[in-house]
C-alpha positions as CSV (number, residue, x, y, z in Angstrom):
1,M,0.0,0.0,0.0
2,P,1.4,3.4,-0.9
3,S,2.8,5.8,1.7
4,M,1.8,9.4,2.2
5,A,5.1,10.3,3.9
6,A,6.2,12.5,1.1
7,G,2.7,14.0,0.5
8,T,0.1,13.4,-2.1
9,D,2.0,15.4,-4.8
10,D,4.6,12.6,-5.0
11,L,2.0,9.7,-5.2
12,P,1.8,7.9,-8.5
13,E,-0.9,8.6,-11.1
14,L,-4.0,6.4,-10.7
15,R,-5.7,4.5,-13.5
16,F,-9.3,5.3,-12.5
17,A,-11.0,8.6,-11.8
18,V,-13.9,9.3,-9.4
19,G,-17.1,8.2,-10.9
20,E,-15.6,5.4,-13.1
21,R,-17.2,2.0,-13.1
22,V,-14.9,-0.8,-11.9
23,Q,-15.0,-4.3,-10.5
24,C,-13.3,-5.3,-7.3
25,R,-12.1,-8.6,-6.0
26,T,-14.3,-9.4,-2.9
27,G,-13.4,-13.0,-2.2
28,R,-10.9,-15.8,-2.8
29,S,-12.6,-17.6,-5.7
30,E,-11.9,-16.6,-9.3
31,D,-15.4,-15.3,-9.9
32,A,-15.6,-13.3,-6.6
33,W,-15.7,-9.9,-8.3
34,S,-18.2,-7.2,-7.5
35,P,-19.1,-4.2,-9.6
36,G,-19.0,-0.7,-8.2
37,T,-18.1,3.0,-8.7
38,V,-15.0,4.8,-7.5
39,V,-16.0,7.5,-5.0
40,K,-12.7,8.7,-3.6
41,L,-9.0,8.8,-4.5
42,W,-6.2,8.3,-2.0
43,Y,-8.5,7.2,0.8
44,R,-7.5,6.8,4.4
45,E,-9.3,6.0,7.6
46,A,-8.9,8.0,10.8
47,D,-7.3,5.2,12.8
48,W,-4.7,4.4,10.1
49,P,-1.0,5.4,10.6
50,E,-0.4,8.8,8.9
51,S,1.8,7.1,6.2
52,R,-0.9,4.6,5.2
53,V,-3.3,5.3,2.3
54,A,-5.4,3.3,-0.2
55,P,-5.6,4.3,-3.9
56,Y,-9.4,4.0,-4.1
57,Q,-12.6,3.9,-2.1
58,I,-15.3,2.1,-4.0
59,Q,-19.1,2.1,-3.5
60,L,-20.2,-1.4,-4.6
61,D,-23.5,-1.9,-6.3
62,D,-24.7,-4.0,-3.4
63,G,-24.3,-1.1,-1.0
64,R,-21.0,-2.0,0.6
65,L,-18.3,0.7,0.8
66,I,-14.8,-0.7,0.5
67,F,-11.3,0.3,-0.4
68,A,-8.7,-1.1,-2.9
69,P,-5.3,-1.6,-1.2
70,M,-3.4,-1.3,-4.5
71,D,-4.0,0.0,-8.0
72,D,-3.5,-3.4,-9.6
73,D,-5.6,-5.7,-11.8
74,R,-5.4,-8.4,-9.1
75,V,-7.8,-6.3,-7.0
76,I,-9.4,-3.7,-9.2
77,Q,-10.2,-3.8,-12.9
78,V,-12.1,-2.1,-15.7
79,L,-15.7,-3.1,-15.6
80,E,-16.9,-4.6,-18.9
81,G,-20.0,-6.4,-19.8
82,L,-23.6,-6.4,-18.6
83,L,-23.1,-4.3,-15.4
84,V,-21.1,-1.5,-16.9
85,D,-24.0,0.9,-16.3
86,G,-25.0,-0.6,-13.0
87,K,-27.5,-3.2,-12.1
88,I,-30.4,-4.1,-14.4
89,P,-33.5,-2.0,-13.5
90,V,-36.6,-4.1,-12.9
91,T,-40.1,-2.5,-13.2
92,V,-42.9,-4.3,-11.5
93,L,-46.2,-3.6,-13.3
94,T,-49.2,-4.3,-11.2
95,G,-52.9,-3.4,-10.9
96,F,-56.2,-5.0,-10.4
97,L,-57.9,-7.0,-13.1
98,G,-58.9,-4.9,-16.1
99,S,-56.8,-1.9,-15.1
100,G,-54.9,-1.8,-18.4
101,K,-51.6,-3.5,-17.6
102,T,-51.3,-5.5,-20.8
103,T,-52.3,-2.4,-22.9
104,L,-49.6,-0.4,-21.3
105,L,-47.0,-3.2,-21.7
106,N,-47.9,-3.5,-25.4
107,Y,-47.3,0.2,-25.9
108,I,-44.0,0.1,-24.1
109,L,-42.7,-2.8,-26.2
110,K,-43.8,-1.3,-29.5
111,A,-42.9,2.3,-29.0
112,H,-39.8,3.6,-30.8
113,H,-37.8,4.5,-27.7
114,G,-34.6,2.6,-28.6
115,K,-34.6,0.5,-25.5
116,K,-34.4,-3.3,-25.1
117,Y,-36.6,-4.9,-22.5
118,A,-37.2,-8.5,-21.4
119,V,-40.7,-9.3,-20.1
120,I,-41.8,-11.7,-17.4
121,E,-45.5,-12.3,-17.8
122,N,-47.3,-13.9,-14.8
123,E,-50.7,-15.5,-15.3
124,V,-52.7,-18.0,-13.3
125,G,-54.4,-20.6,-15.4
126,A,-53.9,-23.1,-18.1
127,V,-53.9,-20.7,-21.0
128,G,-51.7,-17.6,-21.0
129,V,-54.2,-15.1,-22.5
130,D,-52.2,-11.9,-21.8
131,N,-49.1,-13.6,-23.3
132,L,-51.1,-14.2,-26.5
133,L,-52.3,-10.6,-26.5
134,L,-48.8,-9.3,-26.2
135,K,-47.7,-11.3,-29.2
136,S,-50.6,-10.4,-31.3
137,G,-51.0,-7.3,-33.5
138,G,-47.7,-7.2,-35.3
139,G,-45.3,-8.5,-32.6
140,F,-42.4,-6.5,-31.2
141,D,-40.2,-4.0,-32.8
142,K,-37.0,-6.1,-32.8
143,T,-34.9,-3.0,-32.7
144,T,-36.4,-1.8,-29.4
145,A,-37.6,-4.9,-27.5
146,E,-35.7,-7.9,-26.3
147,E,-37.1,-10.9,-28.3
148,Q,-38.0,-12.6,-25.0
149,V,-41.3,-12.9,-23.2
150,I,-41.2,-15.5,-20.4
151,L,-44.6,-16.8,-19.3
152,L,-45.0,-18.0,-15.7
153,D,-48.4,-19.6,-15.7
154,N,-48.2,-22.1,-12.9
155,G,-49.2,-19.9,-10.0
156,C,-49.1,-16.3,-8.7
157,L,-45.6,-14.8,-8.3
158,C,-46.6,-13.4,-4.9
159,C,-47.1,-16.8,-3.3
160,T,-46.0,-20.0,-5.2
161,V,-43.5,-19.5,-7.9
162,R,-40.7,-17.2,-6.6
163,G,-38.3,-20.0,-7.6
164,D,-39.5,-19.8,-11.1
165,L,-39.0,-16.0,-11.0
166,V,-35.4,-16.5,-10.0
167,D,-34.9,-19.0,-12.8
168,A,-36.5,-16.6,-15.3
169,I,-34.1,-13.8,-14.2
170,K,-31.1,-16.1,-14.5
171,G,-32.2,-17.0,-18.0
172,I,-32.6,-13.4,-19.1
173,V,-29.2,-12.3,-17.6
174,D,-27.4,-15.3,-19.1
175,K,-28.9,-14.5,-22.6
176,A,-27.9,-10.8,-22.3
177,R,-24.3,-11.8,-21.2
178,E,-24.0,-14.2,-24.2
179,K,-25.1,-11.4,-26.6
180,Q,-22.6,-9.0,-25.1
181,K,-19.7,-11.5,-25.4
182,A,-20.7,-12.1,-29.0
183,S,-20.8,-8.4,-29.7
184,K,-17.8,-6.6,-31.2
185,E,-18.6,-3.6,-29.1
186,K,-17.8,-4.4,-25.5
187,D,-19.8,-1.5,-24.2
188,R,-22.9,-2.3,-26.4
189,K,-26.0,-2.5,-24.2
190,T,-27.9,-5.7,-24.7
191,L,-30.6,-5.2,-22.1
192,D,-32.0,-1.9,-20.7
193,G,-34.4,-3.5,-18.2
194,I,-36.8,-6.2,-17.2
195,I,-40.5,-5.7,-16.8
196,I,-42.6,-8.0,-14.7
197,E,-46.3,-7.9,-15.3
198,T,-48.1,-9.5,-12.3
199,T,-51.5,-11.0,-12.0
200,G,-54.3,-8.7,-11.1
201,I,-54.5,-10.3,-7.6
202,A,-50.8,-10.2,-6.8
203,D,-49.2,-8.8,-3.7
204,P,-46.0,-6.9,-5.0
205,G,-44.2,-7.4,-1.6
206,P,-42.8,-10.9,-2.0
207,I,-41.8,-10.1,-5.6
208,C,-39.8,-7.1,-4.4
209,K,-38.3,-9.1,-1.6
210,T,-36.9,-11.6,-4.1
211,F,-34.6,-8.9,-5.4
212,Y,-33.3,-8.3,-1.9
213,G,-33.1,-11.9,-0.7
214,D,-31.9,-13.9,-3.6
215,P,-28.1,-13.6,-4.1
216,F,-28.2,-13.8,-7.9
217,C,-31.1,-11.4,-8.3
218,S,-29.6,-8.9,-5.9
219,A,-26.2,-9.1,-7.6
220,Y,-27.5,-8.4,-11.1
221,C,-30.8,-6.6,-10.7
222,R,-32.5,-3.8,-8.7
223,I,-36.1,-2.9,-8.3
224,D,-36.5,0.3,-10.2
225,G,-40.1,1.0,-9.3
226,V,-43.5,-0.5,-8.7
227,I,-46.0,1.0,-11.2
228,T,-49.7,0.4,-10.2
229,L,-52.4,1.0,-12.8
230,V,-55.8,2.0,-11.4
231,D,-59.1,1.7,-13.3
232,C,-60.7,5.1,-12.4
233,V,-64.2,3.8,-13.2
234,H,-64.2,0.7,-11.0
235,F,-61.5,1.2,-8.4
236,V,-63.7,2.5,-5.6
237,E,-65.9,-0.6,-5.9
238,Q,-62.9,-2.9,-6.1
239,L,-61.5,-1.3,-3.0
240,T,-64.7,-1.4,-0.9
241,R,-66.2,-4.7,-2.0
242,E,-67.0,-7.2,0.7
243,R,-64.3,-9.7,1.6
244,S,-64.1,-12.6,3.9
245,E,-62.8,-11.8,7.3
246,G,-59.0,-11.9,7.4
247,T,-58.5,-11.8,3.6
248,V,-56.2,-9.3,2.0
249,N,-57.5,-6.3,0.1
250,E,-55.4,-6.7,-3.1
251,S,-56.3,-3.3,-4.6
252,A,-55.2,-1.5,-1.4
253,Q,-52.0,-3.4,-1.2
254,Q,-51.1,-2.6,-4.8
255,I,-51.5,1.1,-4.0
256,A,-49.6,0.8,-0.8
257,F,-46.6,-0.7,-2.6
258,A,-46.7,1.7,-5.6
259,D,-43.8,4.1,-6.4
260,K,-46.1,5.6,-9.1
261,V,-49.8,5.3,-9.8
262,L,-51.3,5.6,-13.3
263,L,-54.9,6.7,-12.8
264,N,-56.2,5.1,-16.1
265,K,-59.5,5.6,-18.0
266,V,-60.1,9.1,-16.7
267,D,-61.8,9.8,-20.1
268,A,-64.5,7.3,-19.2
269,A,-65.2,8.7,-15.7
270,S,-67.1,11.8,-14.6
271,P,-65.1,14.6,-12.8
272,E,-66.9,13.5,-9.6
273,K,-65.8,9.9,-10.1
274,V,-62.2,11.0,-10.7
275,E,-62.2,13.1,-7.5
276,Q,-63.7,10.2,-5.5
277,T,-61.1,7.8,-6.8
278,M,-58.3,10.3,-5.9
279,Q,-59.7,10.5,-2.4
280,A,-59.7,6.7,-2.2
281,L,-56.0,6.5,-3.4
282,R,-54.9,9.1,-0.9
283,G,-56.7,7.3,1.9
284,V,-54.4,4.4,1.3
285,N,-51.2,6.1,0.2
286,E,-50.8,9.9,0.7
287,F,-47.4,10.1,-0.7
288,V,-47.4,8.3,-4.1
289,P,-47.2,10.4,-7.3
290,V,-50.3,10.0,-9.5
291,T,-50.5,10.5,-13.2
292,K,-54.0,10.7,-14.8
293,C,-54.1,9.1,-18.2
294,S,-56.1,7.1,-20.8
295,V,-53.7,4.3,-21.9
296,A,-56.0,2.8,-24.5
297,K,-56.8,6.1,-26.3
298,S,-53.7,8.2,-25.8
299,P,-50.8,6.1,-24.7
300,E,-48.3,8.5,-26.3
301,A,-49.3,11.1,-23.7
302,L,-47.5,9.0,-21.0
303,P,-43.8,10.0,-20.9
304,L,-42.0,6.6,-20.7
305,E,-39.0,8.2,-19.1
306,E,-41.2,8.9,-16.1
307,L,-42.1,5.2,-15.8
308,L,-39.0,3.2,-16.6
309,S,-35.5,3.6,-15.2
310,I,-36.7,6.2,-12.7
311,D,-35.1,4.9,-9.5
312,G,-38.5,5.2,-8.0
313,F,-37.9,2.5,-5.5
314,D,-34.9,4.3,-4.1
315,L,-34.9,7.6,-2.2
316,S,-31.2,8.2,-2.7
317,K,-31.9,10.0,-6.1
318,M,-33.8,12.6,-4.1
319,L,-30.8,13.5,-2.0
320,E,-29.3,15.2,-5.0
321,K,-32.0,17.8,-4.8
322,G,-30.9,18.8,-1.2
323,D,-33.4,19.0,1.7
324,I,-36.6,17.1,1.0
325,D,-39.9,16.8,2.7
326,L,-41.3,13.3,2.5
327,S,-44.8,14.5,3.4
328,L,-44.9,16.4,0.1
329,C,-43.8,13.5,-2.2
330,G,-47.2,12.8,-3.5
331,T,-47.9,14.9,-6.6
332,V,-50.4,14.8,-9.4
333,T,-49.4,15.2,-13.0
334,E,-51.7,15.5,-15.9
335,G,-51.6,12.9,-18.7
336,A,-54.1,12.2,-21.4
337,E,-57.6,13.5,-20.9
338,A,-56.7,15.0,-17.6
339,G,-58.2,18.2,-16.3
340,Q,-56.4,21.5,-16.0
341,G,-56.0,23.9,-13.2
342,H,-54.2,24.1,-9.9
343,G,-54.9,21.9,-6.9
344,G,-55.9,24.1,-4.1
345,G,-57.2,21.3,-1.8
346,H,-56.0,21.1,1.7
347,G,-56.4,18.6,4.5
348,H,-55.4,17.5,7.9
349,E,-54.7,14.2,9.5
350,C,-57.1,12.8,12.0
351,D,-55.8,12.3,15.6
352,D,-56.3,8.8,16.9
353,D,-59.0,10.0,19.3
354,C,-61.1,11.7,16.7
355,D,-64.4,10.1,15.6
356,E,-65.0,8.3,12.3
357,H,-66.1,11.5,10.5
358,G,-62.9,13.5,11.3
359,G,-60.9,12.6,8.2
360,G,-59.0,15.1,6.1
361,H,-60.8,17.6,4.0
362,A,-60.8,16.7,0.4
363,G,-62.5,19.5,-1.4
364,G,-59.7,20.8,-3.6
365,H,-60.0,23.0,-6.7
366,G,-59.3,21.9,-10.2
367,G,-57.4,18.8,-11.3
368,G,-54.3,19.5,-9.2
369,H,-51.0,20.6,-10.5
370,G,-47.9,20.3,-8.3
371,G,-50.0,19.2,-5.3
372,Y,-52.6,16.7,-4.2
373,A,-55.8,16.7,-6.2
374,G,-58.3,17.1,-3.5
375,G,-55.8,17.5,-0.7
376,H,-55.0,14.9,1.9
377,A,-57.8,12.4,2.2
378,G,-57.4,10.7,5.6
379,G,-53.9,9.5,5.7
380,H,-53.6,8.2,9.2
381,G,-52.7,4.7,10.2
382,H,-56.2,3.2,10.1
383,G,-56.9,4.3,6.5
384,H,-60.2,6.3,6.9
385,G,-60.6,9.0,4.3
386,H,-63.6,11.3,4.0
387,G,-64.2,14.0,1.5
388,H,-66.8,16.7,1.3
389,G,-68.5,14.5,-1.4
390,G,-69.3,11.9,1.3
391,F,-67.1,9.1,0.2
392,R,-65.9,6.7,2.9
393,H,-63.7,3.7,3.0
394,D,-61.8,1.6,5.5
395,T,-59.3,-0.8,4.1
396,G,-57.2,-0.9,7.3
397,I,-54.3,0.3,5.2
398,G,-52.8,3.8,5.6
399,S,-49.6,5.9,5.5
400,F,-48.0,8.4,7.7
401,V,-44.7,10.1,8.4
402,C,-42.5,9.8,11.5
403,E,-40.3,12.8,12.0
404,L,-37.6,14.1,14.3
405,A,-36.1,17.6,13.7
406,D,-33.2,19.6,15.1
407,K,-31.3,16.6,16.6
408,P,-29.7,13.5,15.1
409,L,-30.9,10.0,15.7
410,S,-29.1,7.6,18.0
411,Q,-28.0,4.6,16.0
412,E,-28.7,2.3,18.9
413,K,-32.2,3.7,19.7
414,F,-33.2,3.6,16.0
415,N,-32.1,0.0,15.7
416,N,-34.3,-0.9,18.6
417,W,-37.2,1.1,17.1
418,I,-37.0,-0.6,13.7
419,Q,-36.6,-4.1,15.3
420,S,-39.8,-3.5,17.3
421,L,-41.6,-2.2,14.2
422,L,-40.6,-5.4,12.3
423,E,-42.1,-7.7,14.9
424,N,-45.3,-7.4,12.8
425,S,-43.6,-7.1,9.4
426,E,-46.4,-8.8,7.6
427,K,-48.5,-5.7,8.2
428,L,-45.7,-3.3,7.2
429,Y,-45.8,-3.1,3.4
430,R,-43.3,-0.3,2.5
431,Y,-41.2,2.1,4.4
432,K,-38.6,4.6,3.3
433,G,-36.8,7.5,4.8
434,I,-34.0,10.0,5.1
435,L,-32.2,9.7,8.4
436,A,-29.8,12.1,10.1
437,M,-28.0,9.6,12.2
438,Q,-25.0,10.0,14.5
439,D,-22.4,7.4,13.7
440,R,-21.6,5.3,16.7
441,R,-17.9,5.1,16.0
442,T,-17.0,8.6,14.7
443,G,-19.7,10.7,16.3
444,K,-20.4,12.4,12.9
445,V,-24.0,13.0,11.7
446,M,-24.5,11.0,8.6
447,K,-27.3,11.2,5.9
448,R,-28.6,7.7,5.5
449,V,-31.3,6.3,3.1
450,L,-33.7,3.7,4.6
451,Q,-35.7,1.4,2.3
452,G,-37.7,-1.6,3.2
453,V,-40.3,-4.2,2.2
454,H,-41.9,-6.2,5.0
455,D,-38.9,-7.6,7.0
456,M,-36.3,-6.8,4.4
457,V,-34.4,-3.7,5.5
458,D,-31.8,-1.8,3.4
459,M,-29.9,1.2,4.8
460,D,-26.8,2.7,3.2
461,S,-23.8,3.8,5.2
462,G,-24.3,7.4,4.0
463,D,-22.3,10.5,3.7
464,A,-21.8,13.4,6.2
465,W,-24.9,15.5,6.7
466,P,-24.5,18.7,4.7
467,R,-23.6,21.7,7.0
468,D,-26.1,24.0,5.2
469,Q,-29.1,21.7,5.8
470,K,-31.3,21.6,8.8
471,I,-31.1,18.3,10.6
472,K,-34.3,16.3,10.1
473,S,-35.1,12.6,9.9
474,Q,-38.3,11.4,8.2
475,V,-39.6,7.9,7.7
476,V,-42.8,7.1,5.7
477,L,-44.6,4.0,6.9
478,I,-47.3,2.3,4.8
479,G,-49.1,-0.7,6.0
480,R,-52.2,-2.3,7.6
481,Q,-53.5,-1.5,11.1
482,L,-50.3,0.4,12.1
483,D,-50.5,2.3,15.3
484,R,-49.8,5.8,14.1
485,A,-49.7,7.4,17.5
486,K,-47.3,4.8,19.0
487,W,-44.8,4.8,16.2
488,T,-44.7,8.6,15.6
489,K,-44.4,9.3,19.4
490,E,-41.6,6.7,19.8
491,F,-39.7,8.0,16.8
492,Q,-39.5,11.4,18.5
493,T,-37.6,9.8,21.4
494,L,-34.8,8.5,19.2
495,G,-32.6,11.6,19.4
496,V,-29.1,11.6,20.8
């Protein structure tokens, strides 16, 4: 390892610059190489001797932060092949039966966007009807779509065939690697992403967990976003239909897991129906961005760059914009056939001791632009939402923000809090947050990104909290029968 005794000016020139993609040896076997990005040159740790320095610090794609002890091909190499641009983004396309998933997928695959996608089609039944619909009507544009549609028709991905999902991912990755090896251009992209279309009754949670829990999937792929389509005409009835006691409300779950909602068929719904559906959506998930659209009539009005490769599943992209307020993440954008105007709605969250008529006001003005259409509808942990129009629903699913301002979190206290929260992880669908956390070892305040699905928790090591930003930690919790008062109150006790 080089010495800094003579100062950095006398150190040798390095092969890689900050921001370059590399692969690093992370084990003893020949194939124990992990992709990552150089984040710092001439790295050293506080407890190292003053003369000791490492050429590179590398952020691996799996979240680990490591250093390379020497600038040598034996430990760090140029990254070539499939992962040169990072992990393969996976989009989970979900929505209740008849919401328009297959119509949207057909448009994505046939549009001239220059991207190559592989598709995993999940159907329950002996005949893959949606698969036939995808392949009808002229087929795929071979210049834009990966010539590969894998049909998983022996069960729902959310419960019985996660092994088949892993096998399908392996097949897609292996085929893309073979194409890249055969290509004369080493940096030629052979796969831009994978799209998984779920059944209309699927719970997206276990699907997302697969990409955290399976070593192969987590090494090569990342969940880019969960896109949920909503049938504006029928969603309220789907949400509120009678169910047997103890059964899951699939429509509500799909909204709870969504990183983006496409409110489809607004052209076939009255303005009152659109408003009622927005209230229902916000009662389940206050924070998800919503785009109004008509996929069948005007698919071109949907900007695909806002649906695919959006890093919607990860909050870290939001850090680039500086200080953020998670309670303002839910916005409405206008797609095809959507109304105009500015959303002037306002609302408030109901305290736990209020009666059943005390939900958020959802009057609103206009279609909503840059804010909630109709304001906050309910939004507390028990999922009640009541608007001036008289709509009511109770799915048991809701969303809320836990916040602590002006002081950093204690790492030990937060760990205890999250462990307690995860004791009922089956009721905790999604959670994400930005944390100002005091590092136990150095005492520095670090900016950390929290992301989780059920009992699968991911939190990066983070960078130092910016000096010009107010210290504030926020965590969004979305789940079923969560005790809002308990978790928000306890979160406020986690300060150092």
